[in-house]
C-alpha distance (Angstrom), angle and dihedral (degrees) to the residues before:
residue distance angle dihedral
M1 . . .
E2 3.80 . .
I3 3.80 117.9 .
K4 3.79 123.1 -173.9
V5 3.79 128.0 -173.2
L6 3.79 108.4 -155.9
G7 3.78 120.1 -158.0
A8 3.76 143.1 110.5
G9 3.80 94.6 -101.8
C10 3.81 99.0 -85.1
A11 3.81 122.9 152.0
K12 3.81 92.7 -99.6
C13 3.80 91.7 52.5
S14 3.79 91.4 49.5
A15 3.81 91.2 47.8
A16 3.82 91.5 51.8
Y17 3.81 91.0 48.5
Q18 3.82 93.2 49.2
L19 3.81 92.4 47.6
I20 3.80 92.8 51.6
K21 3.81 91.5 44.3
R22 3.81 91.1 52.7
I23 3.80 93.1 49.8
I24 3.81 92.6 47.4
E25 3.79 91.2 51.2
E26 3.80 94.6 41.8
Y27 3.81 94.1 52.8
G28 3.81 97.5 33.8
I29 3.80 93.5 -121.5
D30 3.79 116.2 179.1
A31 3.80 98.9 -127.9
Q32 3.77 138.9 132.0
L33 3.81 109.1 -131.9
S34 3.79 121.3 -165.1
K35 3.78 139.9 166.8
V36 3.80 120.9 -130.7
E37 3.81 112.5 -158.4
D38 3.81 99.3 158.1
I39 3.80 105.4 113.6
V40 3.82 93.1 -151.8
E41 3.81 91.6 54.2
I42 3.82 90.4 46.6
L43 3.81 92.2 51.2
N44 3.83 91.6 44.9
A45 3.81 87.6 56.9
G46 3.82 88.1 57.5
I47 3.79 94.4 -110.6
L48 3.79 116.1 146.7
S49 3.82 99.2 162.3
T50 3.78 125.1 43.3
P51 2.92 152.5 -107.5
A52 3.78 96.4 49.0
I53 3.79 128.3 175.6
M54 3.81 121.4 -147.6
I55 3.78 122.4 -171.6
D56 3.80 117.5 -167.9
G57 3.80 90.9 -18.5
A58 3.81 97.2 -49.6
V59 3.81 122.2 111.1
K60 3.80 107.0 -125.0
I61 3.82 102.8 168.2
K62 3.79 132.7 14.8
G63 3.77 137.3 176.6
R64 3.81 98.2 19.0
I65 3.77 146.1 54.4
P66 3.80 108.9 -96.7
S67 3.77 120.4 -130.2
E68 3.78 120.4 -111.2
K69 3.81 88.6 -110.3
E70 3.84 91.6 54.4
I71 3.79 92.1 50.4
K72 3.78 91.9 49.7
Q73 3.82 90.4 50.6
L74 3.82 91.4 49.8
L75 3.80 90.2 49.9
G76 3.80 93.1 46.9
I77 3.79 96.8 -114.2
């Protein structure tokens, strides 16, 4: 599973990244987590409001920090 957090490095983007990282580690999920801060790449993905969460190339959440419950549902926990 490939998970990307897209955002320009703001506090909300960092918070979303840290939350997802914690859940992945806590549950031992086999996933590759990365941060995308390149504005051109973010815009090419069709994202206009950040943070955005992409899982396996599909945008799942944009413009807000997801709740822990939402992340767990997206990861199938």
